[in-house]
C-alpha positions in Angstrom: 16.3 -35.7 -29.2 17.4 -33.6 -26.3 14.9 -33.5 -23.4 14.8 -31.4 -20.3 12.7 -31.5 -17.1 12.1 -28.3 -15.1 10.8 -28.6 -11.5 9.1 -25.3 -10.7 6.7 -23.5 -12.9 7.4 -20.0 -11.4 8.6 -17.1 -13.5 12.3 -18.2 -13.6 11.6 -21.8 -14.2 9.2 -20.9 -17.1 11.6 -18.3 -18.6 14.5 -20.8 -18.4 12.4 -23.4 -20.2 11.9 -20.8 -23.0 15.7 -20.2 -23.1 16.4 -23.9 -23.5 13.7 -24.2 -26.2 15.2 -21.2 -28.1 18.7 -22.8 -27.7 17.4 -25.9 -29.5 16.3 -28.4 -26.8 13.5 -30.3 -28.5 11.3 -31.0 -25.5 11.0 -29.3 -22.1 8.5 -30.4 -19.6 7.7 -28.2 -16.6 6.5 -29.7 -13.3 3.7 -27.6 -11.8 2.2 -28.4 -8.4 -1.3 -27.3 -9.5 -3.2 -29.0 -12.3 -4.7 -25.7 -13.7 -1.2 -24.3 -14.1 0.1 -27.4 -15.9 -2.9 -27.5 -18.1 -2.6 -23.8 -19.1 1.1 -24.3 -20.0 0.5 -27.6 -21.9 -2.6 -26.5 -23.8 -2.2 -22.7 -24.2 1.6 -22.3 -23.7 1.0 -19.6 -21.1 1.8 -19.4 -17.4 -1.2 -17.6 -16.0 0.3 -17.0 -12.6 3.7 -15.6 -13.5 4.2 -14.8 -17.2 0.6 -14.4 -18.4 1.6 -12.1 -21.3 4.3 -14.5 -22.6 3.6 -17.2 -25.2 6.0 -20.1 -24.4 7.5 -22.1 -27.3 5.8 -25.2 -28.7 8.6 -27.3 -27.2 7.5 -26.4 -23.7 4.8 -28.5 -22.0 3.9 -29.2 -18.4 2.6 -31.9 -16.0 1.9 -32.5 -12.3 3.4 -36.0 -12.5 7.1 -36.0 -11.6 7.6 -39.3 -13.4 6.1 -38.0 -16.6 8.2 -34.8 -16.3 11.5 -36.6 -16.0 10.9 -39.4 -18.6 14.0 -39.7 -20.8 15.3 -36.3 -19.6 18.9 -35.5 -20.3 18.9 -32.6 -17.8 16.8 -31.8 -14.8 16.4 -28.2 -13.8 15.5 -27.3 -10.2 13.7 -24.0 -9.8 11.7 -24.3 -6.6 12.0 -22.0 -3.6 15.4 -22.7 -1.9 13.9 -23.5 1.5 11.6 -26.2 0.0 14.4 -27.9 -1.9 15.1 -30.7 0.6 11.4 -31.6 1.0 10.8 -31.5 -2.7 13.7 -33.8 -3.4 12.4 -36.2 -0.8 9.1 -36.1 -2.6 10.2 -36.7 -6.2 14.0 -37.3 -6.1 13.6 -41.0 -6.7 12.3 -40.3 -10.3 15.3 -38.3 -11.3 17.2 -40.1 -14.2 20.4 -41.6 -12.8 22.7 -40.1 -15.4 21.0 -36.7 -16.0 22.7 -33.5 -15.2 20.9 -31.6 -12.4 20.8 -27.8 -12.8 20.2 -25.5 -9.8 18.6 -22.1 -10.5 18.0 -21.5 -6.8 19.8 -18.8 -4.8 19.8 -19.4 -1.1 21.4 -21.0 2.0 19.4 -23.7 3.8 18.1 -22.7 7.2 19.5 -24.8 10.0 22.2 -26.6 8.0 23.9 -23.6 6.3 24.2 -25.7 3.2 24.3 -24.2 -0.3 21.7 -25.5 -2.7 24.2 -27.7 -4.6 25.2 -29.2 -1.2 21.5 -30.0 -0.5 21.2 -31.7 -3.9 24.4 -33.7 -3.2 23.1 -34.7 0.2 20.1 -36.2 -1.6 22.4 -38.7 -3.4 23.3 -36.8 -6.6 27.0 -37.0 -7.5 28.8 -33.6 -7.3 30.1 -33.8 -10.9 26.4 -34.0 -12.1 25.3 -30.8 -10.3 25.4 -27.6 -12.3 24.6 -24.1 -11.0 23.3 -21.2 -13.1 23.6 -17.8 -11.7 23.9 -14.2 -12.9 21.9 -11.0 -13.6 18.8 -12.9 -14.9 15.6 -11.1 -14.1 13.0 -13.5 -15.4 10.7 -10.9 -16.9 13.5 -9.5 -19.1 14.6 -13.0 -20.1 11.1 -14.0 -21.0 11.0 -10.8 -23.2 14.1 -12.1 -24.9 16.3 -9.1 -23.9 20.0 -9.8 -24.1 21.6 -11.2 -20.9 24.6 -13.3 -19.8 25.0 -15.8 -17.0 27.4 -18.2 -15.4 27.1 -22.0 -15.7 29.2 -23.6 -13.0 30.1 -27.2 -12.4 33.1 -28.9 -10.7 33.2 -31.0 -14.0 33.8 -28.4 -16.8 32.3 -30.9 -19.3 29.0 -30.7 -17.4 29.1 -26.9 -17.5 29.8 -26.9 -21.2 26.9 -29.3 -21.9 24.4 -27.1 -20.0 25.9 -24.0 -21.7 25.2 -25.6 -25.1 21.6 -26.2 -24.0 21.1 -22.6 -23.0 23.0 -20.6 -25.6 20.0 -18.8 -27.1 20.4 -15.7 -29.4 19.6 -13.5 -26.4 21.2 -15.6 -23.6 25.0 -15.9 -23.4 26.3 -18.5 -20.9 29.8 -18.4 -19.6 31.3 -21.6 -18.0 33.0 -21.9 -14.6 34.2 -24.5 -12.2 33.7 -22.3 -9.1 30.4 -23.5 -7.8 31.0 -22.0 -4.4 31.5 -18.5 -5.8 28.5 -18.7 -8.1 26.2 -19.8 -5.2 27.4 -17.4 -2.6 27.1 -14.4 -4.9 23.5 -15.5 -5.7 22.5 -16.1 -2.1 23.9 -13.0 -0.5 22.8 -10.5 -3.1 19.2 -11.2 -2.2 19.8 -10.0 1.3 21.7 -6.9 0.2 18.8 -6.1 -2.2 16.4 -6.0 0.7 18.6 -3.4 2.4 18.8 -1.3 -0.8 15.1 -1.6 -1.3 14.6 -0.4 2.3 16.8 2.7 1.6 14.6 3.5 -1.4 11.4 3.0 0.6 12.7 5.4 3.2 13.2 8.0 0.4 17.0 7.9 0.1 18.7 8.4 -3.2 21.4 6.9 -5.3 24.3 7.8 -3.1 22.8 5.7 -0.3 21.9 2.8 -2.6 25.3 2.8 -4.2 27.0 2.8 -0.8 25.0 -0.2 0.3 25.7 -2.1 -2.9 29.4 -1.5 -2.7 29.6 -2.4 1.0 27.3 -5.4 0.3 29.8 -6.6 -2.3 32.5 -6.5 0.3 30.3 -8.8 2.5 29.8 -11.2 -0.5 33.6 -11.2 -1.1 34.5 -11.8 2.6 32.1 -14.8 2.9 33.1 -16.2 -0.5 36.8 -16.0 0.5 36.1 -17.8 3.8 34.4 -20.6 1.9 37.1 -20.9 -0.7 35.5 -19.1 -3.7 37.6 -17.6 -6.4 37.5 -13.8 -5.9 37.3 -13.3 -9.7 33.9 -15.1 -9.7 32.5 -12.6 -7.3 33.7 -9.7 -9.5 31.9 -11.3 -12.4 28.4 -12.0 -13.5 27.5 -14.3 -10.6 28.7 -11.7 -8.1 28.7 -8.0 -8.9 26.5 -8.5 -12.0 23.7 -10.3 -10.2 24.1 -7.9 -7.2 23.5 -4.8 -9.3 20.5 -6.2 -11.1 18.8 -7.5 -8.0 19.5 -4.4 -5.9 18.4 -1.8 -8.5 15.6 -3.3 -10.6 11.9 -2.9 -9.7 11.5 -6.3 -11.3 13.4 -7.9 -8.4 11.1 -9.3 -5.7 13.8 -8.8 -3.0 14.1 -5.1 -4.0 10.3 -4.6 -4.0 9.9 -6.3 -0.6 12.7 -4.0 0.7 11.0 -0.9 -0.6 7.7 -2.0 1.0 9.5 -2.5 4.3 11.0 0.9 4.1 7.6 2.3 3.5 6.2 0.8 6.7 4.7 -2.5 5.5 5.3 -5.5 7.8 6.9 -8.9 6.9 3.7 -10.7 7.7 1.7 -8.5 5.3 4.2 -9.1 2.5 4.5 -12.8 3.1 0.7 -13.1 2.7 0.8 -11.8 -0.9 0.6 -14.5 -3.5 3.4 -15.4 -5.8 5.9 -13.0 -4.2 8.6 -15.2 -2.7 11.6 -13.1 -1.8 14.5 -15.5 -1.2 16.3 -12.9 0.9 13.6 -12.9 3.5 13.9 -16.7 3.9 17.6 -16.9 3.6 18.9 -13.9 5.5 19.1 -15.7 8.8 20.9 -18.7 7.3 23.4 -16.4 5.5 24.2 -14.6 8.8 24.6 -18.0 10.6 26.9 -19.3 7.9 29.0 -16.1 8.2 29.2 -16.4 12.0 30.4 -20.0 11.8 33.2 -18.8 9.5 34.1 -15.7 11.5 32.9 -13.3 8.8 31.6 -9.8 9.7 28.4 -9.1 7.6 26.7 -6.0 9.2 24.3 -5.3 6.3 23.1 -8.9 6.3 22.9 -8.9 10.1 20.9 -5.6 10.0 18.4 -6.9 7.4 17.9 -10.1 9.5 17.1 -7.8 12.5 14.5 -6.0 10.5 12.9 -9.2 9.2 12.8 -10.6 12.7 11.1 -7.4 13.9 14.0 -6.4 16.3 14.7 -3.0 14.6 13.0 -0.8 12.1 14.5 0.2 8.7 15.1 3.7 10.2 17.0 2.3 13.2 19.0 0.1 10.8 20.1 3.1 8.8 21.1 4.9 12.0 23.1 1.9 13.1 25.0 1.7 9.9 26.0 5.3 10.1 27.2 5.1 13.7 29.5 2.2 13.2 33.1 2.7 14.2 35.2 4.0 11.3 37.8 1.7 9.7 40.0 1.3 6.7 37.8 0.6 3.6 39.6 -2.6 2.7 39.7 -4.0 6.3 
């Protein structure tokens, strides 16, 4: 029997559990921090906080006990907010099975260290060849509705990528394998910040020309940072790069997009952070992305501008004016 553990009972963790069940994994146990959420998933196969209208498969259950969640697990999936990963691993990392693959669904760069999520996992004592990254245009609501989607499964050990791909190859979910973990993670982390900028443009009342321009120039920032860190340019032109960027920037289902829209409409960061169940990874990670870029000598004006808005140093209107007044240059420079 194939067993999986999923740490994080949010919308993506729950939807990914459904994917694995539909792909044939016999038992998937979600870890929920709150007893009432775990009980609702285990007893009613519903996640009342995130996917209340979705009936999860019978193979999906839940618990608040990390040891119970990981018992006999062949694969452990991590779907917690990126900035909490290190503290969560310190809390329950000791119960992770020593030979299980560890799958990261998280998209961010750690504040302070500039580490990608796979690097944080490795720093906790997990061997690099056991760490697998899943990234792509995977809006959880659409996945939960079993709408067709594709994704990238990346691992430095291609056998590990293939094993996780086999566990997620559902009729509506098509995994492609990769060994470029860096590219998969950089695409996923930076697109959240670009989505905030695109959302702000929409909130300010700008149309598709503006949003398309921001997405395209945002892709240039993703590519520059990826190149500096050793990513394969082809990865960033694929599902984990441009594919994820388009979905996150344009869809109202994207939390980063929605938060950007609200900022453009005049809401404050403090107001938005106070809303329940609305973690927007770009808000948490924008500063760490900019710091990582600075360490590597990479120019990322959109990400820098978004960080200035999040920090309260400029308004979305001032950000737009700043973009338009930048010195002209060759497009590919």
